[in-house]
C-alpha positions, 0 to 999 in steps of 0.5 A: 500500500502506498500514499497517493503522493508516491509514483506507483499505481500498485495500490489501485484496484480498478482502472479509472473512467473520467467523464463529463462535458468540455471544460470541466477539467477532465484532461487536467485531472487525468494529468494529475492522476498520472503525476500522483498515482502513476496511471497511464492516460488515454484520451477519448478525443485522441481515440476519436481522432485516430478512428477518424483518420484510420476508418472515416467510414465509421463516422467517429470524429471530433466536433461532429454530431456528439450523439453519433460519435458516442454511439459509433464509438460505444462498441469499441469502448465496451470491448476495450474496457472489458478486455483491459479491465477483466482478468476473468474468463475467456472471450473470443478464445482469448484467455483474459487471465493469461493476459492480466497484469497486476498494477497495470492501471489506466485512466480513460477520460473524455465526453463521448460515452454512451453507457447504455450501449457500452454496458451490454458489451462489458457483460460479455467480459463478466462486468455487470456493474461499472462501479465494481470494475472502475473508479467512476469520476464525473466532472461537471460545471452546473453552477456556472452561468454563460457569462462566467463561461465566456469570462473563463474562455477569454481569461484562459484560452490559448492557441491550443484551445479550439475556442481560441479567437471565437467571437462573443456571440460564438462563445455565448452559443457554445456556453449555452450548449455547455450548460445544457449538456452538463445538466444532461450528462450529470443525469446520465452519469448518476444513472450509472453510478458515477461520483459526480463532482462540480468544478464550477468553483475551486477546481484545484481543491475539488480535484485534490479531494477526488484524489483523496477519495480514490485513494481511500476507496482503494485501501 
C-alpha cells in the first residue's frame, strides 16, 4: 500500500473512467492522476481522432454530431474496457487471465460515452456493474452561468484551445450548449453510478479531494 503522493499505481484496484462535458477539467485531472498515482492516460478525443483518420467510414470524429460519435464509438469502448479491465474468463478464445497484469492501471477520460450501449458489451467480459470494475469520476460545471463561461474562455484560452479567437456571440452559443449538456450528462452519469463532482468553483481543491477519495476507496 502506498500514499497517493508516491509514483506507483500498485495500490489501485480498478482502472479509472473520467467523464463529463468540455471544460470541466477532465484532461487536467487525468494529468494529475498520472503525476500522483502513476496511471497511464488515454484520451477519448485522441481515440476519436485516430478512428477518424484510420476508418472515416465509421463516422467517429471530433466536433461532429456528439450523439453519433458516442454511439459509433460505444462498441469499441465496451470491448476495450472489458478486455483491459477483466482478468476473468475467456472471450473470443482469448484467455483474459493469461493476459492480466497486476498494477497495470489506466485512466480513460473524455465526453463521448454512451453507457447504455457500452454496458451490454462489458457483460460479455463478466462486468455487470461499472462501479465494481472502475473508479467512476464525473466532472461537471452546473453552477456556472454563460457569462462566467465566456469570462473563463477569454481569461484562459490559448492557441491550443479550439475556442481560441471565437467571437462573443460564438462563445455565448457554445456556453449555452455547455450548460445544457452538463445538466444532461450529470443525469446520465448518476444513472450509472458515477461520483459526480462540480468544478464550477475551486477546481484545484475539488480535484485534490477526488484524489483523496480514490485513494481511500482503494485501501
